C-alpha positions as CSV (number, residue, x, y, z in Angstrom):
1,X,53.3,-94.9,-5.5
2,X,56.8,-94.9,-6.9
3,X,56.6,-92.5,-9.6
4,X,57.3,-88.8,-8.9
5,X,54.8,-86.9,-11.1
6,X,56.3,-83.6,-9.9
7,X,59.5,-84.5,-11.1
8,X,58.0,-85.5,-14.5
9,X,56.1,-82.2,-14.7
10,X,57.6,-79.3,-16.5
11,X,59.7,-76.8,-14.3
12,X,57.5,-74.3,-14.5
13,X,54.2,-76.3,-13.9
14,X,55.9,-77.8,-11.0
15,X,56.8,-74.4,-9.4
16,X,53.1,-73.0,-9.7
17,X,50.6,-72.6,-7.0
18,X,47.0,-73.0,-7.9
19,X,44.9,-69.7,-8.5
20,X,43.2,-69.0,-5.2
21,X,39.7,-67.2,-6.0
22,X,38.0,-65.5,-3.5
23,X,36.2,-67.8,-0.9
24,X,32.5,-68.9,-2.4
25,X,29.6,-68.0,0.0
26,X,28.4,-71.6,-0.1
27,X,32.0,-72.7,1.3
28,X,31.8,-70.3,4.2
29,X,28.3,-71.6,4.9
30,X,29.4,-75.2,4.9
31,X,32.5,-74.4,7.2
32,X,31.0,-72.3,9.7
33,X,27.5,-72.4,9.2
34,X,27.1,-68.9,8.5
35,X,23.9,-67.7,7.0
36,X,23.1,-64.1,5.3
37,X,26.5,-64.0,3.8
38,X,27.9,-60.7,2.1
39,X,30.8,-61.7,-0.2
40,X,32.8,-58.7,-1.6
41,X,36.0,-60.8,-2.5
42,X,35.9,-61.1,-6.2
43,X,35.1,-58.0,-7.9
44,X,31.8,-59.4,-9.3
45,X,28.9,-57.0,-10.5
46,X,26.5,-56.6,-7.3
47,X,23.3,-55.9,-9.7
48,X,23.2,-59.4,-10.8
49,X,22.9,-60.1,-14.5
50,X,21.2,-58.1,-17.1
51,X,17.7,-59.2,-17.7
52,X,18.2,-59.0,-21.3
53,X,21.5,-61.1,-21.1
54,X,19.7,-63.7,-18.8
55,X,16.9,-64.0,-21.2
56,X,19.4,-64.7,-24.2
57,X,21.0,-67.1,-22.0
58,X,18.0,-68.9,-21.2
59,X,17.1,-69.0,-24.8
60,X,20.4,-70.3,-26.0
61,X,20.0,-73.4,-23.6
62,X,17.8,-74.9,-26.2
63,X,20.7,-75.4,-28.1
64,X,23.2,-76.7,-25.5
65,X,23.1,-80.1,-27.5
66,X,25.1,-78.5,-30.2
67,X,28.7,-77.0,-30.5
68,X,28.8,-73.3,-30.3
69,X,29.9,-71.2,-33.4
70,X,33.6,-71.5,-33.2
71,X,34.1,-68.2,-34.9
72,X,32.0,-66.4,-32.5
73,X,30.5,-64.5,-35.6
74,X,27.7,-62.8,-34.0
75,X,29.4,-61.7,-31.1
76,X,32.4,-60.4,-33.1
77,X,30.2,-58.4,-35.3
78,X,28.4,-56.9,-32.0
79,X,31.9,-56.1,-30.8
80,X,32.8,-54.5,-34.1
81,X,29.9,-52.4,-34.1
82,X,30.2,-51.1,-30.7
83,X,34.0,-50.4,-30.4
84,X,34.6,-49.8,-34.3
85,X,37.0,-52.5,-34.8
86,X,37.6,-55.1,-37.2
87,X,36.1,-58.4,-36.6
88,X,39.5,-60.1,-38.2
89,X,41.2,-58.7,-35.1
90,X,39.2,-60.0,-32.4
91,X,39.8,-63.1,-30.5
92,X,37.2,-64.6,-28.1
93,X,38.2,-66.3,-24.9
94,X,37.0,-68.0,-21.8
95,X,37.5,-64.9,-20.0
96,X,40.4,-62.7,-20.4
97,X,42.6,-65.0,-18.2
98,X,42.4,-67.7,-21.2
99,X,43.5,-65.1,-23.7
100,X,46.7,-63.8,-21.8
101,X,47.6,-67.5,-21.5
102,X,47.2,-67.8,-25.4
103,X,49.6,-64.9,-25.8
104,X,52.2,-66.6,-23.5
105,X,51.7,-69.8,-25.4
106,X,52.4,-68.0,-28.8
107,X,55.2,-65.9,-27.9
108,X,57.3,-67.3,-25.0
109,X,60.1,-69.6,-25.3
110,X,61.8,-71.1,-22.0
111,X,64.1,-68.5,-20.4
112,X,62.4,-65.6,-22.4
113,X,61.6,-62.6,-20.3
114,X,58.5,-61.0,-19.5
115,X,58.1,-57.7,-17.8
116,X,55.1,-56.7,-15.5
117,X,54.8,-54.7,-12.3
118,X,54.7,-55.3,-8.7
119,X,51.5,-55.8,-7.4
120,X,50.0,-57.0,-10.7
121,X,47.4,-59.3,-11.4
122,X,48.7,-62.9,-10.2
123,X,47.6,-64.4,-13.5
124,X,50.5,-62.8,-15.3
125,X,53.1,-64.6,-13.1
126,X,51.3,-67.9,-13.5
127,X,51.3,-67.4,-17.5
128,X,55.0,-66.9,-17.4
129,X,55.7,-69.9,-15.0
130,X,53.6,-72.3,-17.1
131,X,55.9,-71.5,-20.2
132,X,59.1,-71.8,-18.3
133,X,59.8,-68.1,-19.0
134,X,61.7,-65.5,-16.9
135,X,59.9,-62.8,-15.1
136,X,61.2,-59.3,-14.6
137,X,59.2,-57.8,-11.8
138,X,59.5,-53.8,-11.6
139,X,59.0,-52.2,-8.4
140,X,55.7,-50.4,-8.2
141,X,55.7,-46.5,-7.4
142,X,52.9,-45.7,-5.1
143,X,51.4,-49.1,-5.9
144,X,51.2,-48.0,-9.6
145,X,53.0,-49.0,-12.5
146,X,56.3,-47.2,-13.1
147,X,56.0,-47.1,-16.9
148,X,59.4,-45.3,-17.3
149,X,61.1,-48.0,-15.3
150,X,59.4,-50.8,-16.8
151,X,60.4,-49.6,-20.5
152,X,63.8,-49.2,-19.3
153,X,63.7,-52.8,-18.2
154,X,63.4,-54.2,-21.6
155,X,66.3,-56.5,-22.8
156,X,67.0,-58.4,-26.0
157,X,65.2,-61.2,-24.1
158,X,62.2,-59.5,-23.5
159,X,58.9,-60.7,-25.4
160,X,56.1,-59.5,-23.5
161,X,54.9,-56.7,-21.1
162,X,51.9,-57.1,-19.3
163,X,50.3,-54.0,-18.1
164,X,46.8,-53.4,-16.4
165,X,45.0,-50.4,-16.4
166,X,43.2,-50.0,-13.8
167,X,45.5,-52.4,-11.9
168,X,44.0,-55.3,-9.9
169,X,44.4,-55.5,-7.3
170,X,45.5,-51.7,-6.4
171,X,43.1,-50.0,-8.5
172,X,45.8,-47.5,-9.7
173,X,45.7,-46.5,-13.4
174,X,47.9,-44.4,-15.8
175,X,46.7,-41.8,-18.3
176,X,46.5,-41.9,-22.3
177,X,49.6,-40.0,-22.6
178,X,51.5,-41.9,-20.3
179,X,50.6,-45.0,-22.2
180,X,51.9,-43.4,-25.5
181,X,55.0,-42.4,-24.1
182,X,55.4,-46.0,-22.9
183,X,54.7,-47.3,-26.2
184,X,56.9,-45.1,-28.1
185,X,59.6,-46.4,-25.9
186,X,59.2,-50.1,-26.0
187,X,60.7,-51.7,-29.2
188,X,58.1,-52.9,-31.9
189,X,59.0,-56.6,-31.5
190,X,58.1,-56.8,-27.8
191,X,54.3,-57.4,-27.5
192,X,52.6,-55.1,-25.1
193,X,49.4,-56.8,-23.2
194,X,47.2,-54.2,-22.2
195,X,44.4,-55.8,-19.7
196,X,41.5,-53.5,-19.4
197,X,39.1,-55.5,-17.5
198,X,37.7,-52.4,-15.4
199,X,37.9,-49.9,-18.1
200,X,34.1,-49.4,-18.1
201,X,34.1,-48.2,-14.6
202,X,36.4,-45.1,-15.4
203,X,35.1,-41.7,-16.1
204,X,36.6,-40.7,-19.9
205,X,36.9,-37.0,-18.5
206,X,39.5,-38.4,-16.0
207,X,41.9,-38.8,-19.1
208,X,42.9,-42.5,-18.5
209,X,44.4,-44.7,-21.4
210,X,42.0,-46.3,-23.9
211,X,43.9,-49.1,-25.4
212,X,41.1,-49.6,-28.2
213,X,41.9,-46.0,-29.4
214,X,45.6,-46.5,-29.7
215,X,45.6,-50.2,-31.1
216,X,45.9,-49.4,-34.7
217,X,48.8,-47.0,-34.0
218,X,50.8,-49.9,-32.4
219,X,51.0,-53.2,-33.9
220,X,52.7,-54.9,-31.1
221,X,49.9,-53.8,-28.6
222,X,47.2,-56.2,-27.7
223,X,44.1,-54.9,-25.9
224,X,42.2,-57.4,-23.3
225,X,38.6,-56.6,-22.3
226,X,36.2,-58.7,-20.2
227,X,32.4,-59.2,-19.7
228,X,33.0,-60.5,-16.3
229,X,32.8,-57.1,-14.3
230,X,30.6,-54.0,-15.5
231,X,28.8,-56.4,-17.9
232,X,27.9,-59.0,-15.1
233,X,28.7,-62.0,-16.9
234,X,31.5,-63.6,-14.4
235,X,29.8,-67.2,-14.4
236,X,29.6,-67.3,-18.1
237,X,33.4,-66.4,-18.5
238,X,33.7,-64.7,-21.6
239,X,36.5,-61.9,-22.9
240,X,38.0,-60.7,-25.9
241,X,41.3,-59.4,-27.2
242,X,41.9,-56.8,-30.0
243,X,45.3,-57.1,-31.9
244,X,47.0,-56.8,-35.2
245,X,45.5,-59.4,-37.6
246,X,49.0,-61.4,-37.6
247,X,48.7,-61.7,-33.8
248,X,45.1,-62.8,-33.8
249,X,45.7,-65.3,-36.4
250,X,48.6,-66.8,-34.2
251,X,46.3,-66.7,-31.2
252,X,43.6,-68.6,-32.9
253,X,46.1,-71.2,-33.6
254,X,46.2,-72.0,-30.0
255,X,42.9,-71.1,-29.1
256,X,40.8,-74.4,-27.7
257,X,37.9,-75.3,-30.2
258,X,34.5,-74.1,-28.9
259,X,36.1,-72.1,-25.9
260,X,33.2,-69.8,-25.5
261,X,29.9,-71.7,-24.9
262,X,26.7,-71.3,-26.2
263,X,25.0,-69.4,-23.5
264,X,28.0,-67.2,-22.9
265,X,28.1,-66.1,-26.8
266,X,24.3,-65.1,-26.6
267,X,24.5,-63.1,-23.2
268,X,27.7,-61.1,-24.3
269,X,26.0,-60.2,-27.5
270,X,22.6,-59.2,-25.8
271,X,24.5,-57.5,-22.9
272,X,26.3,-55.4,-25.4
273,X,22.8,-53.5,-26.3
274,X,22.0,-53.2,-22.7
275,X,23.0,-49.4,-22.2
276,X,20.6,-49.0,-19.3
277,X,22.3,-51.8,-17.5
278,X,25.9,-50.8,-18.2
279,X,24.8,-47.3,-17.1
280,X,23.4,-48.5,-13.8
281,X,26.6,-50.8,-13.3
282,X,28.6,-47.6,-13.4
283,X,26.3,-45.5,-11.3
284,X,26.1,-48.1,-8.5
285,X,29.9,-48.7,-8.3
286,X,30.4,-44.8,-8.1
287,X,28.1,-44.5,-5.4
288,X,29.3,-47.5,-3.6
289,X,32.9,-46.4,-3.8
290,X,31.9,-43.2,-2.2
291,X,30.3,-45.0,0.6
292,X,33.0,-47.5,1.2
293,X,35.7,-44.9,1.1
294,X,33.8,-42.4,3.3
295,X,33.2,-45.2,5.9
296,X,36.9,-46.3,6.0
297,X,38.0,-42.8,6.6
298,X,35.7,-42.9,9.4
299,X,37.3,-45.9,10.8
300,X,40.6,-44.4,10.6
301,X,41.7,-46.8,7.5
302,X,44.0,-45.7,4.9
303,X,43.4,-47.2,1.2
304,X,44.8,-46.9,-2.3
305,X,42.6,-44.6,-4.2
306,X,40.9,-47.1,-6.8
307,X,39.6,-46.7,-10.3
308,X,38.0,-50.2,-10.4
309,X,34.9,-51.7,-8.6
310,X,37.1,-52.3,-5.6
311,X,39.2,-50.7,-3.0
312,X,42.4,-52.0,-1.1
313,X,42.5,-51.1,2.5
314,X,46.0,-50.9,4.5
315,X,44.9,-52.5,7.8
316,X,48.4,-51.8,9.4
317,X,48.9,-55.2,10.6
318,X,48.7,-58.7,9.4
319,X,45.1,-59.4,8.1
320,X,44.7,-63.1,8.5
321,X,43.2,-62.6,11.8
322,X,40.9,-59.7,10.6
323,X,40.0,-61.7,7.5
324,X,38.9,-64.7,9.9
325,X,37.0,-62.6,12.1
326,X,35.1,-61.0,9.3
327,X,34.0,-64.4,8.0
328,X,32.5,-65.1,11.5
329,X,30.6,-62.0,10.9
330,X,29.5,-63.5,7.5
331,X,31.3,-60.9,5.6
332,X,34.0,-62.2,2.8
333,X,36.7,-59.9,1.8
334,X,40.0,-60.6,-0.2
335,X,43.3,-61.2,1.6
336,X,46.3,-60.2,-0.5
337,X,49.0,-62.1,1.1
338,X,49.8,-63.8,-2.1
339,X,50.4,-60.4,-3.7
340,X,53.2,-59.6,-0.9
341,X,50.6,-57.3,0.6
342,X,50.1,-59.0,3.9
343,X,48.6,-55.9,5.6
344,X,46.0,-55.3,2.9
345,X,42.3,-56.2,2.2
346,X,40.6,-55.9,-1.0
347,X,37.0,-54.9,-0.7
348,X,34.5,-55.1,-3.9
349,X,32.0,-52.6,-4.3
350,X,28.6,-54.0,-3.2
351,X,25.1,-52.4,-3.1
352,X,24.2,-50.0,-0.5
353,X,23.3,-52.6,2.1
354,X,26.3,-54.8,1.6
355,X,28.7,-51.9,2.0
356,X,27.3,-50.8,5.2
357,X,27.1,-54.5,6.5
358,X,30.8,-54.8,5.6
359,X,31.8,-51.5,7.2
360,X,30.2,-52.2,10.3
361,X,31.4,-55.7,10.5
362,X,35.0,-54.1,10.3
363,X,34.1,-51.8,12.8
364,X,33.2,-54.5,15.2
365,X,36.4,-56.5,14.6
366,X,38.7,-53.8,14.7
367,X,37.1,-52.9,18.2
368,X,37.9,-56.2,19.7
């Protein structure tokens, strides 16, 4: 082959590395023949899907020969009712990842600047590179966003700031007053994207920021939410953005037609009304987080206190051998070398038996 297709690609895309998801259990079984696998690598809901959502998705499959409602009318109405937001300010996405890429496509020219924190979700860097824009990565403070430093990093070339609250992969978070002070300090022409994928796990009494409560005060604020975590629909890929009407209109100009499929629309609408499932998801996560943290402490391991459905552990050494040994034990965790955290592993909260199995496997591996 004579053509150099890498050279023909845009500079940003040519420099990208594909997203590395958590290893699927089926892949581990193929590679090592391991059975009875515990996967705690991808921050999925260990309860399985809501029975209400599952029934709605199954019923919707009868219309799989038809295109979905491109406007997502019913789901937007359900979101409007639950959160008190104008349906005209909602954009639906194939997961929140698609939404942040829409925002990047709308606002970024080559060489524009985007600010995000060290140890932020890697999809932010990928969206920036794909648009040939420039990243300004602000050093974290105790693994958390340093909001004051991020506000101070704004230049005339800054177009977007990505924030995550709670943050993946560190689990850190900031409060409502901290977010207000940050938004007050950022010029109104800079779009602030607040990724709240894990917000349902946060106890309101902890005083963390709620982007939806602030959105109307700050027209430059875009809030992202997802159904992939506490609502248990990771496999159907559906999220939503709430933004100023003008920003919403611009996002819809680049949104792919029919980007949220028929069963996803139906399941998301149904699960919004399943309060028992959401409550159980939060309860199981809280209990599992306590179990994991107590077990990690007993093993003498330090971890980053987390507000999400995962905990990131400092193994105090390169994690590659530990990760591989755990795979042979049938336990899949998430190494974080691609986040410049080569001594850390991220553990998703599972069910009680899954968490126990993980801790027991860690104890055996570390004893070797």
